[in-house]
Each structure stands twice: as C-alpha cells, then as structure tokens.
C-alpha positions in Angstrom: 96.6 134.5 46.0 99.4 132.1 46.5 98.5 128.4 46.6 100.0 125.7 48.8 100.4 122.0 48.1 99.2 119.4 50.5 102.8 118.4 51.2 103.7 122.0 52.1 100.7 122.4 54.4 101.6 119.1 56.1 105.2 120.1 56.5 104.2 123.4 58.1 101.9 121.7 60.6 104.7 119.3 61.6 107.1 122.2 62.1 104.6 124.1 64.2 103.9 121.0 66.3 107.6 120.3 66.8 108.1 123.9 68.0 105.2 123.6 70.4 106.5 120.4 71.9 110.0 121.8 72.2 108.7 124.9 74.0 106.7 122.7 76.4 109.7 120.7 77.4 111.8 123.8 77.6 109.4 125.2 80.2 109.0 121.9 82.0 112.7 121.4 82.0 113.4 124.8 83.7 110.7 124.5 86.4 110.1 121.9 89.1 106.6 120.5 88.5 104.7 119.5 91.7 104.1 115.8 92.1 100.3 116.3 92.0 100.6 118.1 88.7 102.7 115.3 87.2 100.2 112.8 88.4 97.3 114.8 86.8 99.2 114.7 83.5 99.6 111.0 83.8 95.9 110.6 84.7 94.8 112.2 81.4 96.9 109.5 79.6 95.6 106.5 81.5 92.0 107.7 82.1 92.3 107.6 85.8 93.2 110.3 88.4 96.4 109.0 90.0 97.2 110.6 93.4 99.9 110.0 95.9 98.1 110.0 99.2 101.2 109.9 101.3 104.2 107.7 102.2 104.8 104.6 104.3 107.2 104.5 107.2 110.1 103.7 104.8 109.0 106.4 102.4 107.2 104.3 99.7 104.3 105.9 97.9 100.7 104.9 98.7 98.6 105.8 95.7 95.0 105.9 94.7 93.5 105.5 91.2 90.1 107.2 90.7 87.6 106.6 87.8 84.4 108.4 87.0 83.0 111.7 88.3 79.7 110.7 89.9 78.6 111.9 93.3 78.3 108.3 94.7 81.8 107.1 95.9 83.0 103.6 96.3 86.4 102.6 97.6 88.4 99.4 97.1 91.5 98.7 99.1 94.2 96.0 98.6 97.3 95.0 100.4 96.7 96.2 104.0 98.5 93.0 105.0 101.3 93.6 102.5 103.3 90.8 101.2 101.6 88.1 103.3 98.5 88.7 101.2 100.3 89.9 98.0 97.5 88.4 95.8 95.1 91.1 97.1 97.5 93.7 95.6 97.6 91.8 92.3 93.8 91.7 92.3 93.6 95.5 92.9 96.1 96.2 90.0 94.1 93.9 87.8 91.0 95.9 88.5 92.9 99.1 87.7 94.0 97.7 84.4 90.4 96.6 83.7 89.1 100.1 84.4 91.8 101.6 82.2 90.6 99.4 79.3 86.9 99.6 80.1 86.1 103.0 81.7 82.6 102.7 80.3 81.7 100.1 83.0 81.7 102.8 85.7 78.1 104.2 85.9 77.7 107.9 85.3 76.6 108.6 88.9 79.6 106.7 90.5 83.2 107.5 91.3 85.4 104.5 91.9 88.7 104.7 93.8 91.2 101.9 94.2 94.2 101.9 96.6 96.1 98.9 95.4 98.7 98.6 98.2 98.1 100.2 101.6 101.2 98.5 103.1 104.0 98.9 100.5 106.7 98.2 103.1 105.2 94.9 104.0 104.9 94.1 100.3 108.5 95.1 99.7 109.7 92.6 102.4 108.3 89.8 100.2 108.7 91.0 96.7 111.6 93.4 96.8 109.8 96.0 94.7 107.7 99.0 95.1 104.4 99.2 93.2 103.8 96.5 90.6 105.7 93.3 90.7 105.9 89.9 89.1 104.6 86.8 90.8 108.1 85.3 90.3 109.5 88.1 92.5 107.5 86.8 95.5 109.5 84.9 98.1 108.4 81.3 98.9 109.9 81.4 102.3 107.1 81.0 104.9 108.9 83.2 107.5 109.5 86.0 105.0 105.9 85.8 103.8 104.6 86.0 107.4 106.9 89.0 108.1 105.3 90.8 105.1 102.0 91.1 106.9 103.3 93.9 109.1 104.5 97.4 108.3 108.1 98.5 108.9 107.5 99.0 112.6 106.1 95.4 112.8 102.6 96.6 113.4 99.6 94.8 112.0 97.9 97.7 110.2 94.5 96.0 110.4 94.7 96.3 114.2 95.6 100.0 114.2 92.1 101.6 113.7 89.8 103.1 116.3 87.3 100.4 117.0 87.9 98.4 120.2 91.6 99.2 119.8 94.1 97.5 122.1 97.9 97.8 122.0 98.2 94.1 121.5 95.9 92.1 119.3 95.6 88.6 117.8 96.4 87.0 114.5 95.5 83.3 114.5 97.2 82.0 117.7 99.8 84.8 117.8 99.9 88.1 119.7 100.7 91.0 117.4 101.4 94.7 117.9 98.6 97.1 117.1 100.7 100.2 117.5 101.0 102.7 120.3 97.6 104.2 119.8 94.8 104.1 117.2 96.2 105.6 113.9 99.8 105.6 115.3 101.0 104.3 111.9 101.2 106.6 108.8 99.6 104.0 106.6 96.5 103.9 108.8 96.4 107.7 108.9 96.4 107.8 105.1 93.4 105.6 104.9 91.6 107.6 107.6 92.3 110.9 105.8 90.9 109.7 102.4 87.9 108.2 104.1 87.1 111.4 106.0 87.6 113.5 102.9 85.2 111.5 100.8 81.6 110.4 101.5 82.0 106.7 100.6 78.8 104.8 100.1 80.7 101.5 100.6 84.3 100.3 101.1 85.6 96.9 100.0 88.8 95.5 101.5 90.6 92.6 99.7 92.3 90.0 101.8 93.2 86.3 101.7 92.7 83.4 102.4 89.5 82.9 104.4 87.2 82.5 101.3 84.2 84.7 102.0 82.6 88.1 102.1 82.7 89.3 105.8 80.5 92.0 107.3 82.0 94.7 109.6 80.7 95.9 112.9 81.8 97.9 115.9 79.9 98.8 119.0 76.5 99.2 117.3 76.4 96.0 115.3 76.2 95.5 111.6 74.9 98.4 109.5 72.0 97.6 107.2 74.0 99.0 104.3 76.8 96.6 105.1 74.5 93.6 105.0 73.4 94.8 101.5 76.9 95.1 100.3 77.9 91.7 101.7 74.9 90.0 100.1 75.3 91.6 96.7 79.0 90.8 96.4 78.5 87.3 97.8 75.6 86.4 95.5 77.4 87.6 92.4 80.8 86.3 93.2 79.9 83.0 94.8 81.9 83.6 98.0 80.0 82.7 101.2 78.4 85.6 103.0 79.6 85.7 106.6 78.2 88.1 109.1 80.7 87.6 111.9 84.4 86.6 111.9 84.7 84.3 114.8 87.9 82.3 114.2 89.6 84.4 116.9 89.1 87.8 118.5 90.3 90.9 116.5 90.5 94.5 117.6 91.2 97.7 115.7 90.2 96.5 112.3 89.9 99.1 109.5 86.5 97.8 108.3 85.1 97.9 111.9 86.3 101.5 112.3 84.3 102.3 109.2 81.3 100.7 110.7 81.8 103.0 113.8 81.5 106.1 111.5 78.5 104.7 109.7 80.2 103.7 106.4 79.2 100.2 105.1 82.4 98.1 104.7 83.1 94.4 103.9 86.2 92.3 103.7 86.4 90.0 100.7 88.7 87.1 101.5 90.2 85.2 98.5 90.4 81.5 98.8 94.2 81.1 98.7 97.2 83.3 99.0 98.2 82.7 95.4 95.1 83.2 93.1 93.0 86.3 92.5 89.8 84.6 91.3 89.4 87.5 88.9 86.1 86.3 87.3 84.4 85.9 90.6 85.6 89.3 91.9 84.8 91.1 88.7 81.2 89.7 89.0 81.0 91.0 92.6 82.4 94.4 91.7 80.0 94.8 88.8 77.0 93.8 90.9 78.0 96.2 93.6 78.4 99.1 91.1 75.1 98.2 89.6 73.4 98.3 92.9 74.4 102.0 93.3 73.6 102.9 89.7 70.8 105.4 89.2 
C-alpha cells in the first residue's frame, strides 16, 4: 500500500479546495444570482438575515437585519425622519453591529428584526450617502437638516399611516404634507408589509430629540401591552415614560397605526440630534428582550 507524507496530503487538499472554489465562481459568474440569494449568502457570513424589503422613491434600498429564530418577534426601526434624525440611524446600525458581535444575547424564543433606515432619501439629503455614513458626512446647515426629515416627495412619513390620517398634518408650528392617502408613500408601504407579514409582539421606533419613551394610541386608547413596553424600556434606560405626546397634534403616525391593529409600539426619543446614548438604549433593549424571554 502506497504511503503519503503529511505535506502531500495537505497539498492535495489545497488543490481540491482551489478547484471547488474555482468551480463555484465559474457557476456564479455565468448565472445571474437573485438579490435575495446574494443576501442570504451574506447573512451566513454576518450571522444575520439581511433582506431588501423594497426601495424608496429614489430607488434606494430599505433593508432589514434579522437575528434569532424564535417564535416571538420584536421589531426596531430607525430613520423614519431621515437625515433630520440621523442619529436614530446610527443607533440602529450600532445595535446591528452589537448583535453581529454578540448573537448570544438574543433569547432562544425571540427573533429580532432591525430596519436601520426607513427613509433613505431623507438621509441622503443630509449625508450624501446610502446606507452607512460617517458623522463627518452630515451637513450642519439647519435648512438642509430640516429638509432631510421628509422623503423625496416632501412627505413626512410619520404622518402617512392609517390612524386619524389627514392630508395635512403638523410638525412643531409647521404644516407638513402627509401624502395623498394613507400609505401613499412606498416607504410607508414597506413598513406596513413587513408588519402584516410578521406577528410582532412589540415595535420600537427610534427618534430624536424629545428625550423619553412615548406610548402609542389610536381610537381605542393605549394598549396594555404598550404600557408594559414603555415602562420596561423607560425603567432600564432612564428615559422618562410619557403616555401621551401633547406638544402638538399629530395624525397618521406609524406607532399609532400599530396601536390600531393591536400591536404594542413605543417611540424612544433620544435627548439630542447628535448622540445615540448607546448604554441607555442597550439597557432598554436588553430589558425588553428579557421581558419576552421564556
């Protein structure tokens, strides 16, 4: 029987591996791989399932990152107000990076989904980039920052949902467009679709800069589950718990639409437009996940 040296065996393995890799790229190179398949391949590398949910008015991707395989689903959403609240996007990506590094923090019975930037066109107005960006990319011009709140059709997306919707709504002392009908904007439709496809036990929206955890409600008042989510996140993070936003009247808010379909939802408002208060929010996130753990 012929004997082989360790070096010969190692060389043989390397050659076989090289042939396999070459064959893979030959196949991939001759076929158009669907986007969802490419994203699944990337997901296996990062530990998350990365999915393109759709595109904004200007064609920018709106993506979700999902961790865990449990039956209880939680959703976290950043950037509905685009570049005006760019730090909510940074917070969402920071959470994604944390989950990539620490996937073990997700309880076995949970699935965590993060949409880091629901309004990429508004973000692009301020930062000039799609997806991740550097803080140094962000404009300091107040008019530019304010314009980044809206999508490419100058609609306030957080006024475009089906709860007390009106064509015109309010932001501070300003009148803003809420679209031509509930869900007239593709970004709002994308959120609606993922919500209706998944039975979320709770949804958290990150905004800035009203410094608090705000409950949601529509025609039937605050859901008991919403009060639980608000209090849990508030207690752990240190943000004040606020049952009702009364600074001015708002209509068509995403979190209030969720209340109308019996999904607990809260808005976490960061203290400023510049910081992400990571330690506070991580504490709130962990407490919320822990409250759903079995």
